[in-house]
C-alpha positions as CSV (number, residue, x, y, z in Angstrom):
1,M,-65.5,233.0,216.7
2,T,-62.0,232.2,215.6
3,V,-58.5,232.7,217.2
4,L,-55.9,233.9,214.8
5,I,-52.3,232.8,215.6
6,L,-49.5,234.6,213.8
7,T,-46.3,232.6,214.0
8,C,-43.7,230.5,212.1
9,E,-44.2,226.9,211.3
10,E,-41.8,225.5,213.9
11,D,-42.9,227.0,217.2
12,V,-43.3,224.5,220.0
13,T,-44.6,227.1,222.4
14,A,-47.4,227.9,220.0
15,D,-48.1,224.2,219.5
16,M,-48.8,223.9,223.3
17,V,-51.5,226.6,223.1
18,V,-52.9,225.2,219.8
19,A,-53.4,221.8,221.5
20,R,-55.2,223.5,224.4
21,L,-57.5,225.4,222.1
22,Y,-58.4,222.2,220.3
23,E,-59.2,220.7,223.6
24,L,-61.5,223.6,224.3
25,G,-63.2,223.3,220.9
26,V,-62.2,226.8,219.9
27,P,-61.8,227.4,216.1
28,L,-58.4,228.7,215.1
29,L,-56.4,229.8,212.1
30,R,-52.6,229.6,212.3
31,L,-50.5,231.4,209.7
32,D,-47.1,232.9,209.0
33,P,-47.1,236.4,207.5
34,A,-44.0,235.3,205.7
35,D,-46.3,233.4,203.4
36,L,-48.2,236.5,202.3
37,P,-48.6,236.6,199.4
38,G,-48.6,232.9,198.5
39,D,-50.1,230.3,200.8
40,V,-51.6,233.2,202.8
41,A,-54.0,235.5,201.1
42,L,-56.4,238.3,202.2
43,S,-59.2,240.3,200.8
44,A,-61.0,243.3,202.5
45,E,-63.5,245.7,201.1
46,Y,-64.5,249.0,202.7
47,V,-68.3,248.8,203.0
48,K,-70.6,251.2,204.9
49,G,-67.9,252.5,207.2
50,D,-66.0,249.2,207.9
51,F,-63.9,246.6,206.2
52,E,-65.4,243.2,205.4
53,G,-63.4,240.3,204.0
54,Y,-61.5,237.1,204.5
55,L,-58.1,235.6,205.4
56,K,-57.0,232.4,203.8
57,A,-54.2,230.1,204.9
58,G,-53.8,226.9,202.9
59,E,-57.3,225.5,202.4
60,R,-58.8,227.3,205.5
61,V,-60.7,230.5,205.0
62,V,-62.1,232.7,207.8
63,S,-64.0,236.0,207.7
64,L,-62.5,239.0,209.4
65,S,-65.7,239.6,211.4
66,S,-65.3,236.1,213.0
67,L,-62.0,236.9,214.7
68,R,-62.2,237.0,218.5
69,S,-58.4,237.4,219.2
70,V,-55.0,237.7,217.5
71,W,-51.9,236.2,219.1
72,V,-48.8,237.6,217.6
73,R,-46.4,234.9,218.7
74,R,-43.3,234.6,216.4
75,P,-44.4,235.7,212.9
76,G,-42.0,235.8,210.0
77,T,-41.4,238.9,207.9
78,P,-44.4,239.5,205.6
79,G,-43.5,238.7,202.0
80,A,-40.3,236.9,202.9
81,R,-41.2,233.7,201.1
82,A,-42.6,235.3,198.0
83,P,-41.1,234.3,194.6
84,E,-39.5,237.7,194.4
85,P,-39.2,239.2,197.9
86,S,-38.4,242.9,198.2
87,A,-38.5,245.7,200.8
88,W,-41.5,247.2,198.9
89,L,-43.4,243.9,199.0
90,T,-42.7,243.5,202.7
91,A,-44.0,247.0,203.5
92,E,-47.1,246.5,201.3
93,S,-47.9,243.1,202.9
94,E,-47.3,244.3,206.4
95,H,-49.4,247.4,206.1
96,A,-52.2,245.4,204.4
97,L,-52.3,242.6,207.0
98,D,-51.8,244.7,210.2
99,G,-54.1,247.4,208.9
100,V,-57.0,245.1,208.0
101,L,-56.6,243.2,211.3
102,D,-56.6,246.5,213.2
103,C,-60.1,247.2,211.8
104,T,-61.5,244.1,213.4
105,R,-62.9,243.9,216.9
106,A,-60.4,241.2,217.9
107,R,-58.3,241.6,221.0
108,W,-54.5,241.4,220.6
109,M,-51.8,239.6,222.4
110,N,-49.9,241.8,221.8
111,H,-50.9,244.7,219.6
112,P,-48.1,245.5,217.1
113,V,-47.9,249.2,218.1
114,A,-47.7,248.5,221.8
115,A,-45.3,245.6,221.2
116,A,-43.0,247.7,219.1
117,R,-42.6,250.2,221.9
118,A,-42.3,247.6,224.6
119,R,-39.6,245.8,222.7
120,R,-37.1,248.8,223.1
121,K,-34.7,248.3,226.0
122,P,-34.4,252.0,227.0
123,W,-38.2,252.3,227.2
124,Q,-38.4,249.1,229.2
125,L,-35.9,250.3,231.8
126,R,-37.7,253.6,232.3
127,A,-41.1,252.0,232.5
128,A,-39.8,249.4,234.9
129,H,-38.4,252.0,237.2
130,H,-41.6,254.0,237.2
131,S,-43.6,250.8,237.8
132,G,-41.7,250.1,241.0
133,F,-38.9,247.6,240.0
134,P,-35.3,248.0,241.1
135,V,-33.3,248.7,237.9
136,P,-29.5,248.5,237.6
137,P,-27.7,251.7,236.6
138,T,-27.5,251.7,232.8
139,V,-26.1,253.8,230.0
140,V,-26.7,253.6,226.2
141,T,-24.0,255.6,224.4
142,S,-21.8,255.9,221.3
143,F,-19.4,258.2,223.2
144,P,-16.3,256.3,224.3
145,A,-15.6,258.8,227.0
146,V,-19.1,258.4,228.5
147,A,-18.7,254.6,228.5
148,R,-15.3,254.8,230.1
149,Q,-16.6,257.1,232.8
150,F,-19.6,254.8,233.5
151,A,-17.3,251.8,233.9
152,R,-15.0,253.7,236.2
153,T,-17.9,254.8,238.4
154,H,-19.5,251.4,238.7
155,Q,-16.3,249.3,238.3
156,D,-18.1,246.0,237.6
157,V,-20.3,246.3,234.5
158,V,-21.6,244.2,231.6
159,V,-22.1,245.1,228.0
160,K,-25.2,243.7,226.2
161,S,-27.3,244.1,223.0
162,V,-29.5,247.2,223.0
163,S,-32.0,245.4,220.8
164,G,-32.3,242.5,223.2
165,G,-32.0,239.9,220.5
166,H,-30.9,236.4,221.5
167,P,-27.2,235.9,220.5
168,T,-28.1,232.7,218.6
169,D,-30.5,234.6,216.3
170,P,-28.4,235.8,213.4
171,P,-27.1,238.5,213.0
172,M,-27.3,239.0,216.8
173,V,-24.0,237.6,218.0
174,L,-23.3,239.5,221.2
175,P,-23.9,237.7,224.4
176,T,-24.0,239.6,227.7
177,T,-20.3,240.1,228.6
178,R,-18.7,241.2,231.8
179,I,-15.9,243.8,231.3
180,S,-13.4,245.7,233.5
181,P,-13.1,249.5,233.6
182,D,-9.7,249.4,232.0
183,V,-10.7,248.0,228.6
184,D,-10.4,250.0,225.4
185,F,-13.8,251.7,224.9
186,S,-12.9,253.3,221.5
187,G,-15.1,250.7,219.7
188,V,-18.2,252.2,221.3
189,A,-18.1,254.9,218.6
190,A,-19.0,252.3,216.0
191,G,-22.5,251.9,217.3
192,P,-24.8,252.5,220.3
193,T,-23.6,250.4,223.2
194,L,-25.5,249.4,226.4
195,L,-23.5,249.2,229.6
196,Q,-25.1,248.1,232.9
197,L,-24.0,247.5,236.4
198,F,-23.3,243.8,237.0
199,I,-25.6,242.2,239.6
200,P,-24.1,239.3,241.4
201,K,-27.0,236.9,241.5
202,R,-28.0,233.8,243.4
203,A,-30.7,232.9,240.9
204,D,-32.4,233.8,237.6
205,V,-36.1,234.4,237.7
206,R,-38.5,234.2,234.7
207,L,-42.0,235.5,235.3
208,I,-44.7,235.1,232.8
209,C,-47.7,237.4,232.9
210,V,-50.8,236.4,231.0
211,G,-53.5,239.0,231.5
212,G,-53.6,239.2,235.3
213,Q,-52.2,235.8,235.9
214,L,-48.6,235.4,237.0
215,F,-46.4,232.3,236.7
216,A,-42.9,232.6,238.1
217,A,-39.9,230.2,238.1
218,R,-36.5,230.4,239.7
219,K,-33.2,228.7,238.8
220,K,-30.1,228.8,241.1
221,T,-27.0,230.2,239.5
222,D,-23.3,230.9,240.1
223,P,-22.9,234.4,241.5
224,D,-20.3,235.1,238.8
225,E,-22.6,233.9,235.9
226,V,-23.2,236.6,233.4
227,D,-25.7,235.3,230.8
228,G,-28.1,232.6,232.0
229,R,-29.0,231.7,228.5
230,F,-25.7,229.9,228.1
231,S,-25.7,228.1,231.4
232,E,-27.5,224.8,232.1
233,G,-27.6,225.4,235.9
234,G,-30.2,223.6,237.9
235,P,-33.9,223.0,237.0
236,W,-36.4,225.7,237.0
237,E,-38.6,225.6,240.1
238,P,-41.9,227.4,240.8
239,V,-41.5,230.4,243.1
240,E,-43.9,232.7,244.9
241,V,-44.2,236.2,243.5
242,P,-43.5,238.8,246.2
243,N,-46.3,241.4,246.7
244,R,-44.0,244.3,245.6
245,V,-43.1,242.5,242.4
246,R,-46.7,241.6,241.7
247,A,-47.8,245.2,242.0
248,A,-44.9,246.4,239.8
249,V,-45.8,243.8,237.1
250,E,-49.4,244.9,237.1
251,A,-48.3,248.6,236.8
252,Y,-45.8,247.7,234.0
253,M,-48.4,245.8,232.0
254,R,-50.9,248.6,232.2
255,H,-48.3,251.1,231.2
256,A,-47.1,249.0,228.3
257,Q,-50.7,248.1,227.2
258,I,-49.7,244.5,226.6
259,A,-51.5,241.3,227.5
260,Y,-48.5,239.1,227.7
261,G,-45.0,239.6,229.0
262,A,-42.0,237.4,229.9
263,F,-40.0,239.2,232.6
264,D,-36.4,238.3,233.5
265,F,-34.9,239.2,236.9
266,A,-31.6,238.7,238.7
267,E,-32.2,237.7,242.3
268,D,-29.3,238.9,244.5
269,A,-28.2,237.8,248.0
270,D,-30.8,240.0,249.6
271,R,-33.5,238.3,247.6
272,T,-34.1,241.5,245.6
273,W,-35.5,240.9,242.1
274,W,-33.6,243.2,239.8
275,F,-35.4,244.0,236.5
276,L,-33.4,243.0,233.5
277,E,-36.0,243.0,230.7
278,C,-39.5,242.2,229.7
279,N,-39.8,240.3,226.4
280,Q,-43.3,240.9,225.1
281,G,-43.0,237.7,223.0
282,G,-40.8,235.6,225.2
283,Q,-40.8,231.8,225.6
284,F,-42.7,230.1,228.4
285,G,-42.5,226.4,227.2
286,F,-39.4,225.6,229.3
287,V,-41.0,227.0,232.4
288,Q,-44.1,225.0,232.0
289,L,-42.2,221.8,231.3
290,D,-40.0,222.2,234.3
291,T,-42.6,223.5,236.8
292,D,-45.9,222.1,235.4
293,Q,-47.5,225.5,235.7
294,P,-50.5,225.8,233.3
295,I,-49.2,228.7,231.3
296,A,-50.4,227.4,227.9
297,H,-53.9,226.9,229.4
298,A,-53.9,230.5,230.6
299,V,-52.8,231.8,227.1
300,A,-55.5,229.7,225.5
301,A,-58.2,230.8,227.9
302,W,-57.3,234.5,227.3
303,L,-57.4,234.0,223.5
304,A,-60.7,232.0,223.7
305,A,-62.5,234.4,226.0
306,E,-65.1,236.8,224.4
307,S,-63.5,239.6,226.4
308,A,-60.6,239.8,228.8
309,A,-58.6,242.6,230.5
310,C,-55.0,243.1,229.6
């Protein structure tokens, strides 16, 4: 049985898992949907109530029936590297690939439908609250008056991307920014804006959930730091997961119906872990390198297992 990994060519995090799968002797096929059509090809025929067929990447061919799991890591846009890319070709390639794979018995980390919902920040915040996490007061609005009132009520707020994209990934160029209530909010009318209460933090916490396994790391920060992605700070150190957080993570993962999640928290002076986001495809390599926690091993074991609970 084969593990299918959907990711781009340069993905160090995926490389770590691939190395572990090789150590385990588990067959795998790694491909980027951006190469479909081209270096990646597929064929599936509806026969007696099911689809039978093959996936090809380079010189490697695997049957759809042989797939045990699919890891959607960091795939490119289907059809993006075709000789004549187009929105039509992307839609056709995406529907073909996802539709055929969805007809297999493979387990997903994470299923595209669940992942698409779990990627949306408003949904995350609501799910986090109902799972038991403390969540900072937040508003998403394109009404300048609403944004102005929110800032006056909470006094110390940040503005951040609604989509959650990393500011170094074009065209996402908006880092999380701390603002005062007396700024000009007229620009909010240009597009939906997310404002959130600023949490003075003593540390950033990144928690990786792989199935039921939790791996957490903590990095001390300046209380005035806004966006930890732009601060070197100290090294990441392993940290014990409080029971309340563990229960909330388990509830969130069940609700989201995902097998993998990278949670980000702001730890305040009272040691409360405030939920900021859960990236269903977030990085874990830097946590493993700093803390020596076996996260890649856990991902590989989940993908290699004949069955596993999300």
